[in-house]
NUVEXVO-144195 format. One record per residue (C-alpha): x, y negated, z; residue number from 1. Coordinates in nm, 2 decimals, decimal comma, always signed. Layout:
BEGIN
<<X Y Z> NUM>
...
This chain:
BEGIN
<<-10,55 -5,30 +2,86> 1>
<<-10,70 -5,39 +3,20> 2>
<<-10,87 -5,72 +3,26> 3>
<<-10,62 -5,82 +3,52> 4>
<<-10,34 -5,79 +3,27> 5>
<<-10,53 -6,01 +3,03> 6>
<<-10,49 -6,31 +3,26> 7>
<<-10,21 -6,46 +3,05> 8>
<<-10,12 -6,34 +2,71> 9>
<<-9,85 -6,51 +2,51> 10>
<<-9,69 -6,36 +2,20> 11>
<<-9,35 -6,44 +2,08> 12>
<<-9,10 -6,31 +1,83> 13>
<<-8,81 -6,15 +2,00> 14>
<<-8,48 -6,02 +1,87> 15>
<<-8,65 -5,94 +1,56> 16>
<<-8,99 -5,90 +1,70> 17>
<<-9,28 -6,06 +1,86> 18>
<<-9,30 -6,06 +2,24> 19>
<<-9,64 -6,02 +2,39> 20>
<<-9,63 -6,16 +2,74> 21>
<<-9,88 -6,03 +2,99> 22>
<<-9,88 -6,19 +3,33> 23>
<<-9,96 -5,94 +3,60> 24>
<<-9,94 -5,91 +3,98> 25>
<<-9,61 -5,74 +3,95> 26>
<<-9,30 -5,80 +3,73> 27>
<<-9,32 -5,95 +3,39> 28>
<<-9,38 -5,73 +3,10> 29>
<<-9,29 -5,72 +2,73> 30>
<<-9,52 -5,55 +2,50> 31>
<<-9,34 -5,51 +2,17> 32>
<<-9,54 -5,61 +1,87> 33>
<<-9,36 -5,57 +1,54> 34>
<<-9,26 -5,91 +1,43> 35>
<<-9,39 -6,03 +1,10> 36>
<<-9,07 -5,91 +0,94> 37>
<<-8,84 -5,86 +1,22> 38>
<<-8,81 -6,11 +1,50> 39>
<<-8,89 -6,38 +1,26> 40>
<<-9,19 -6,55 +1,14> 41>
<<-9,09 -6,62 +0,79> 42>
<<-9,34 -6,65 +0,52> 43>
<<-9,36 -6,86 +0,21> 44>
<<-9,64 -6,82 -0,04> 45>
<<-9,95 -6,62 +0,05> 46>
<<-9,89 -6,25 +0,04> 47>
<<-10,09 -6,07 -0,24> 48>
<<-10,37 -5,85 -0,11> 49>
<<-10,16 -5,55 -0,21> 50>
<<-9,88 -5,66 +0,02> 51>
<<-9,90 -5,55 +0,39> 52>
<<-9,91 -5,82 +0,65> 53>
<<-9,66 -5,86 +0,93> 54>
<<-9,70 -5,73 +1,27> 55>
<<-9,58 -5,65 +1,61> 56>
<<-9,30 -5,67 +1,85> 57>
<<-9,23 -5,68 +2,22> 58>
<<-9,29 -5,92 +2,50> 59>
<<-9,27 -5,95 +2,87> 60>
<<-9,40 -6,15 +3,17> 61>
<<-9,37 -6,19 +3,54> 62>
<<-9,58 -6,24 +3,85> 63>
<<-9,54 -6,54 +4,06> 64>
<<-9,28 -6,69 +3,83> 65>
<<-9,31 -6,47 +3,51> 66>
<<-9,00 -6,43 +3,31> 67>
<<-9,09 -6,61 +2,98> 68>
<<-9,14 -6,41 +2,66> 69>
<<-8,89 -6,51 +2,40> 70>
<<-8,91 -6,46 +2,03> 71>
<<-8,65 -6,43 +1,75> 72>
<<-8,68 -6,81 +1,70> 73>
<<-8,60 -6,86 +2,07> 74>
<<-8,95 -6,99 +2,14> 75>
<<-9,13 -6,94 +2,46> 76>
<<-9,48 -6,95 +2,32> 77>
<<-9,64 -6,78 +2,03> 78>
<<-9,94 -6,61 +1,89> 79>
<<-10,08 -6,26 +1,90> 80>
<<-9,97 -6,03 +1,62> 81>
<<-10,19 -5,78 +1,44> 82>
<<-10,11 -5,44 +1,30> 83>
<<-10,03 -5,41 +0,93> 84>
<<-10,20 -5,16 +0,71> 85>
<<-10,08 -4,81 +0,67> 86>
<<-9,88 -4,75 +0,36> 87>
<<-9,74 -4,44 +0,20> 88>
<<-9,38 -4,44 +0,09> 89>
<<-9,10 -4,22 -0,02> 90>
<<-8,74 -4,23 +0,07> 91>
<<-8,80 -4,33 +0,43> 92>
<<-8,78 -4,11 +0,73> 93>
<<-8,98 -4,15 +1,05> 94>
<<-8,81 -4,06 +1,37> 95>
<<-9,05 -4,15 +1,65> 96>
<<-9,42 -4,11 +1,68> 97>
<<-9,61 -4,33 +1,93> 98>
<<-9,99 -4,26 +1,94> 99>
<<-10,02 -4,54 +2,19> 100>
<<-9,82 -4,86 +2,25> 101>
<<-9,52 -4,92 +2,03> 102>
<<-9,15 -4,83 +1,99> 103>
<<-8,89 -5,11 +1,95> 104>
<<-8,53 -5,23 +2,00> 105>
<<-8,36 -4,92 +1,84> 106>
<<-7,99 -4,86 +1,86> 107>
<<-7,80 -4,55 +1,74> 108>
<<-7,52 -4,39 +1,94> 109>
<<-7,16 -4,42 +1,80> 110>
<<-7,16 -4,04 +1,72> 111>
<<-7,49 -4,08 +1,53> 112>
<<-7,66 -3,81 +1,75> 113>
<<-7,89 -4,02 +1,97> 114>
<<-8,14 -4,31 +1,95> 115>
<<-8,20 -4,54 +2,24> 116>
<<-8,51 -4,76 +2,22> 117>
<<-8,79 -4,93 +2,42> 118>
<<-9,14 -4,81 +2,42> 119>
<<-9,48 -4,87 +2,58> 120>
<<-9,61 -4,53 +2,50> 121>
<<-9,63 -4,44 +2,88> 122>
<<-9,64 -4,78 +3,04> 123>
<<-9,79 -5,12 +2,98> 124>
<<-9,43 -5,24 +3,04> 125>
<<-9,16 -5,14 +2,79> 126>
<<-8,93 -4,88 +2,92> 127>
<<-8,61 -4,74 +2,77> 128>
<<-8,60 -4,39 +2,61> 129>
<<-8,33 -4,16 +2,47> 130>
<<-8,40 -3,92 +2,18> 131>
<<-8,19 -3,71 +1,95> 132>
<<-8,19 -3,86 +1,60> 133>
<<-8,32 -3,53 +1,45> 134>
<<-8,54 -3,43 +1,75> 135>
<<-8,88 -3,50 +1,90> 136>
<<-8,82 -3,47 +2,28> 137>
<<-8,76 -3,80 +2,46> 138>
<<-8,60 -3,88 +2,79> 139>
<<-8,74 -4,17 +2,99> 140>
<<-8,44 -4,36 +3,13> 141>
<<-8,63 -4,64 +3,31> 142>
<<-8,98 -4,64 +3,46> 143>
<<-9,10 -4,94 +3,66> 144>
<<-9,34 -5,23 +3,66> 145>
<<-9,10 -5,47 +3,49> 146>
<<-8,99 -5,51 +3,13> 147>
<<-8,67 -5,35 +2,99> 148>
<<-8,55 -5,44 +2,64> 149>
<<-8,26 -5,44 +2,39> 150>
<<-8,07 -5,13 +2,50> 151>
<<-7,73 -5,07 +2,33> 152>
<<-7,46 -4,81 +2,35> 153>
<<-7,10 -4,87 +2,46> 154>
<<-6,84 -4,78 +2,20> 155>
<<-6,76 -4,46 +2,38> 156>
<<-7,13 -4,37 +2,40> 157>
<<-7,12 -4,32 +2,78> 158>
<<-7,29 -4,64 +2,89> 159>
<<-7,61 -4,83 +2,79> 160>
<<-7,64 -5,20 +2,84> 161>
<<-7,98 -5,36 +2,84> 162>
<<-8,18 -5,66 +2,97> 163>
<<-8,46 -5,64 +3,23> 164>
<<-8,70 -5,87 +3,43> 165>
<<-8,66 -5,65 +3,74> 166>
<<-8,50 -5,94 +3,93> 167>
<<-8,75 -6,20 +3,82> 168>
<<-8,56 -6,34 +3,52> 169>
<<-8,42 -6,17 +3,22> 170>
<<-8,08 -6,05 +3,32> 171>
<<-7,82 -5,81 +3,17> 172>
<<-7,76 -5,46 +3,33> 173>
<<-7,57 -5,14 +3,25> 174>
<<-7,65 -4,78 +3,33> 175>
<<-7,53 -4,43 +3,25> 176>
<<-7,69 -4,22 +2,98> 177>
<<-7,91 -4,04 +3,23> 178>
<<-8,05 -4,37 +3,36> 179>
<<-7,84 -4,36 +3,68> 180>
<<-7,58 -4,61 +3,83> 181>
<<-7,77 -4,92 +3,72> 182>
<<-7,55 -5,23 +3,76> 183>
<<-7,66 -5,59 +3,74> 184>
<<-7,42 -5,79 +3,52> 185>
<<-7,58 -6,14 +3,51> 186>
<<-7,81 -6,32 +3,76> 187>
<<-7,94 -6,67 +3,82> 188>
<<-8,21 -6,89 +3,67> 189>
<<-8,11 -6,85 +3,31> 190>
<<-8,28 -6,60 +3,07> 191>
<<-8,02 -6,36 +2,95> 192>
<<-8,10 -6,13 +2,65> 193>
<<-7,96 -5,89 +2,39> 194>
<<-7,63 -5,75 +2,52> 195>
<<-7,37 -5,63 +2,27> 196>
<<-7,04 -5,45 +2,36> 197>
<<-6,70 -5,56 +2,24> 198>
<<-6,51 -5,29 +2,03> 199>
<<-6,31 -5,19 +2,34> 200>
<<-6,61 -5,18 +2,57> 201>
<<-6,46 -5,42 +2,82> 202>
<<-6,69 -5,72 +2,75> 203>
<<-7,05 -5,80 +2,66> 204>
<<-7,18 -6,08 +2,44> 205>
<<-7,54 -6,20 +2,50> 206>
<<-7,76 -6,50 +2,45> 207>
<<-7,89 -6,72 +2,73> 208>
<<-8,15 -6,99 +2,76> 209>
<<-8,19 -7,25 +3,04> 210>
<<-7,84 -7,40 +3,04> 211>
<<-7,73 -7,76 +3,01> 212>
<<-7,73 -7,76 +2,64> 213>
<<-8,10 -7,71 +2,61> 214>
<<-8,04 -7,45 +2,34> 215>
<<-7,99 -7,08 +2,31> 216>
<<-7,63 -7,02 +2,40> 217>
<<-7,39 -6,74 +2,32> 218>
<<-7,20 -6,61 +2,62> 219>
<<-6,93 -6,34 +2,68> 220>
<<-6,88 -6,16 +3,01> 221>
<<-6,58 -5,96 +3,12> 222>
<<-6,72 -5,64 +3,28> 223>
<<-6,41 -5,59 +3,50> 224>
<<-6,42 -5,92 +3,69> 225>
<<-6,76 -6,06 +3,58> 226>
<<-6,60 -6,37 +3,44> 227>
<<-6,83 -6,55 +3,20> 228>
<<-6,77 -6,80 +2,92> 229>
<<-7,00 -6,98 +2,68> 230>
<<-6,87 -6,95 +2,32> 231>
<<-7,13 -7,12 +2,11> 232>
<<-7,50 -7,16 +2,04> 233>
<<-7,72 -6,91 +1,87> 234>
<<-7,94 -6,60 +1,92> 235>
<<-7,91 -6,22 +1,92> 236>
<<-7,53 -6,17 +1,90> 237>
<<-7,38 -5,85 +1,76> 238>
<<-7,01 -5,77 +1,81> 239>
<<-6,83 -5,63 +1,51> 240>
<<-6,70 -5,27 +1,57> 241>
<<-6,38 -5,38 +1,39> 242>
<<-6,11 -5,36 +1,65> 243>
<<-5,86 -5,57 +1,46> 244>
<<-6,03 -5,90 +1,55> 245>
<<-6,31 -6,02 +1,77> 246>
<<-6,60 -6,11 +1,54> 247>
<<-6,96 -6,18 +1,65> 248>
<<-7,26 -6,21 +1,41> 249>
<<-7,56 -6,41 +1,53> 250>
<<-7,85 -6,61 +1,40> 251>
<<-7,88 -6,99 +1,43> 252>
<<-8,15 -7,23 +1,32> 253>
<<-8,06 -7,46 +1,04> 254>
<<-8,22 -7,74 +1,23> 255>
<<-8,27 -7,75 +1,60> 256>
<<-8,61 -7,64 +1,70> 257>
<<-8,70 -7,49 +1,37> 258>
<<-8,77 -7,13 +1,27> 259>
<<-8,55 -7,14 +0,96> 260>
<<-8,27 -6,92 +1,08> 261>
<<-7,96 -6,82 +0,89> 262>
<<-7,69 -6,56 +0,95> 263>
<<-7,36 -6,67 +1,10> 264>
<<-7,03 -6,51 +1,22> 265>
<<-6,76 -6,64 +1,45> 266>
<<-6,41 -6,51 +1,55> 267>
<<-6,30 -6,53 +1,91> 268>
<<-5,94 -6,64 +1,94> 269>
<<-5,81 -6,67 +2,30> 270>
<<-6,17 -6,69 +2,42> 271>
<<-6,26 -6,98 +2,19> 272>
<<-6,49 -6,97 +1,88> 273>
<<-6,30 -7,01 +1,55> 274>
<<-6,40 -6,98 +1,19> 275>
<<-6,77 -7,03 +1,26> 276>
<<-6,92 -6,95 +0,92> 277>
<<-7,27 -6,94 +0,77> 278>
<<-7,28 -6,61 +0,58> 279>
<<-7,63 -6,59 +0,44> 280>
<<-7,92 -6,84 +0,41> 281>
<<-8,25 -6,82 +0,23> 282>
<<-8,45 -7,09 +0,07> 283>
<<-8,79 -6,94 +0,17> 284>
<<-8,72 -6,70 +0,46> 285>
<<-8,57 -6,69 +0,81> 286>
<<-8,28 -6,45 +0,85> 287>
<<-8,27 -6,27 +1,18> 288>
<<-8,14 -5,98 +1,39> 289>
<<-7,80 -5,91 +1,23> 290>
<<-7,64 -5,56 +1,28> 291>
<<-7,29 -5,45 +1,17> 292>
<<-7,21 -5,14 +0,97> 293>
<<-6,99 -4,89 +1,15> 294>
<<-6,67 -5,02 +0,98> 295>
<<-6,76 -5,38 +1,03> 296>
<<-6,75 -5,45 +0,65> 297>
<<-7,13 -5,51 +0,61> 298>
<<-7,42 -5,66 +0,79> 299>
<<-7,79 -5,56 +0,79> 300>
<<-8,05 -5,82 +0,88> 301>
<<-8,42 -5,89 +0,87> 302>
<<-8,61 -6,16 +0,67> 303>
<<-8,94 -6,33 +0,74> 304>
<<-9,08 -6,52 +0,45> 305>
<<-9,18 -6,88 +0,52> 306>
<<-9,15 -6,86 +0,90> 307>
<<-9,29 -7,21 +0,96> 308>
<<-9,63 -7,12 +0,81> 309>
<<-9,91 -6,93 +0,98> 310>
<<-10,25 -6,81 +0,87> 311>
<<-10,51 -6,74 +1,13> 312>
<<-10,24 -6,76 +1,39> 313>
<<-10,01 -6,52 +1,22> 314>
<<-9,72 -6,56 +0,97> 315>
<<-9,84 -6,42 +0,64> 316>
<<-9,50 -6,37 +0,49> 317>
<<-9,33 -6,04 +0,41> 318>
<<-9,07 -5,89 +0,65> 319>
<<-8,79 -5,67 +0,51> 320>
<<-8,45 -5,54 +0,59> 321>
<<-8,15 -5,63 +0,38> 322>
<<-7,78 -5,57 +0,37> 323>
<<-7,49 -5,79 +0,27> 324>
<<-7,11 -5,77 +0,27> 325>
<<-6,94 -5,96 +0,56> 326>
<<-6,81 -6,22 +0,31> 327>
<<-7,17 -6,29 +0,20> 328>
<<-7,16 -6,10 -0,13> 329>
<<-7,36 -5,80 -0,26> 330>
<<-7,70 -5,87 -0,11> 331>
<<-7,94 -5,58 -0,13> 332>
<<-8,30 -5,52 -0,01> 333>
<<-8,34 -5,19 +0,17> 334>
<<-8,72 -5,18 +0,25> 335>
<<-9,00 -5,20 +0,01> 336>
<<-9,23 -5,47 +0,15> 337>
<<-9,47 -5,21 +0,29> 338>
<<-9,55 -5,30 +0,65> 339>
<<-9,34 -5,52 +0,87> 340>
<<-8,98 -5,39 +0,88> 341>
<<-8,76 -5,53 +1,15> 342>
<<-8,46 -5,49 +1,39> 343>
<<-8,21 -5,30 +1,17> 344>
<<-7,94 -5,09 +1,32> 345>
<<-7,67 -4,91 +1,12> 346>
<<-7,58 -4,54 +1,19> 347>
<<-7,25 -4,38 +1,12> 348>
<<-7,40 -4,16 +0,84> 349>
<<-7,49 -4,46 +0,62> 350>
<<-7,85 -4,48 +0,73> 351>
<<-8,01 -4,79 +0,86> 352>
<<-8,26 -4,75 +1,14> 353>
<<-8,54 -5,01 +1,19> 354>
<<-8,88 -5,07 +1,34> 355>
<<-9,18 -5,05 +1,11> 356>
<<-9,55 -5,03 +1,13> 357>
<<-9,58 -4,88 +0,78> 358>
<<-9,74 -4,57 +0,95> 359>
<<-9,99 -4,77 +1,14> 360>
<<-9,81 -4,82 +1,47> 361>
<<-9,46 -4,96 +1,54> 362>
<<-9,22 -4,67 +1,54> 363>
<<-8,86 -4,60 +1,44> 364>
<<-8,78 -4,53 +1,08> 365>
<<-8,46 -4,51 +0,87> 366>
<<-8,35 -4,54 +0,51> 367>
<<-8,02 -4,50 +0,34> 368>
<<-7,82 -4,82 +0,29> 369>
<<-7,77 -4,71 -0,07> 370>
<<-8,14 -4,64 -0,13> 371>
<<-8,17 -4,62 -0,51> 372>
<<-8,53 -4,76 -0,53> 373>
<<-8,47 -5,08 -0,34> 374>
<<-8,43 -5,41 -0,52> 375>
<<-8,12 -5,62 -0,50> 376>
<<-8,15 -5,99 -0,43> 377>
<<-7,98 -6,07 -0,75> 378>
<<-8,25 -5,90 -0,96> 379>
<<-8,46 -6,15 -1,17> 380>
<<-8,82 -6,14 -1,06> 381>
<<-9,12 -6,36 -1,12> 382>
<<-9,14 -6,67 -0,89> 383>
<<-9,45 -6,55 -0,71> 384>
<<-9,27 -6,22 -0,62> 385>
<<-8,96 -6,40 -0,51> 386>
<<-9,17 -6,60 -0,26> 387>
<<-9,33 -6,29 -0,11> 388>
<<-9,00 -6,09 -0,10> 389>
<<-8,77 -6,36 +0,04> 390>
<<-8,47 -6,44 -0,18> 391>
<<-8,15 -6,45 +0,01> 392>
<<-7,86 -6,68 -0,08> 393>
<<-7,52 -6,71 +0,07> 394>
<<-7,35 -7,03 +0,18> 395>
<<-7,01 -6,99 +0,34> 396>
<<-6,92 -7,31 +0,51> 397>
<<-6,74 -7,37 +0,83> 398>
<<-6,97 -7,52 +1,09> 399>
<<-6,88 -7,87 +1,22> 400>
């Protein structure tokens, strides 16, 4: 990294990962560093020497008025992450291979054939790439001196929504699968991140900071007339693919300003939030980055053990990917504690894709949701192992 880019470095967790903010003479940039267990800094007891430490995720910055780097806790400042140790494993499949930089923000197309993700393999700023799930060739969809992040497919697989700092702030955009016909959806002084399509593809949910509430807010925009409406507070919304009702999953801090996030869902009825429910909460970990199964019956999410604690500027807690039924039952751990495992995304074949540094650098991996060697949250384990794993409880209660 050049000296001029080292002028200002701020690292933050974002959407399940840490954002490394590098201020340059051009647009802001996000360098993804895998979060210490997915867009969360959750760690409780010290991790045994045999346990890998958390790592990396992305970040971004601007020039004159850099767009702030934002982590999964919604914080604008943070600390630099470090790579976790290489670990051998079985039952996991690696899909991308970045010798330099990192791969991040993965989403699988509705037909299960393509991955869209961000990467810094060719640029100090994260760009968006397209790749076949079972292939090695990649197509670069964006290439500029600004940061692009959180790409996601429309339900028909023909459009990609993403956020970018190309206009100075983080704003929401859409483009075709070949990177053409880029359209700006949001604008203004607020920082808009993490778009998610409604099941019919006519609306986008996203999170925004800088409004009157002073918190991260959840917004919905109608793509036909650009009409926007705030529907609640929270981070990293994901719209359920279930077409029978409008349900959005998101993460929300249990106490304002804290890193102790839990998993929530809400139903939109006539544009208003109803049945706002806390689906899963952990006593020793932050729950972040929710993602729906293709039928909307389950959710995947990441955990970061003891997110409030840091050691040498880094959260020492384990980061893993879990699944849970939409009603909060049947908790199951998918990853094995090796490396930092973050940003889960469900594919239509039953596999869960996620970002992991288990191979040494942050790349895209996958595992089956019914992986036989994973440990369910209900399994009885010693207290010290529970602390490093991050036990997950459910607490269904309508929010006030």
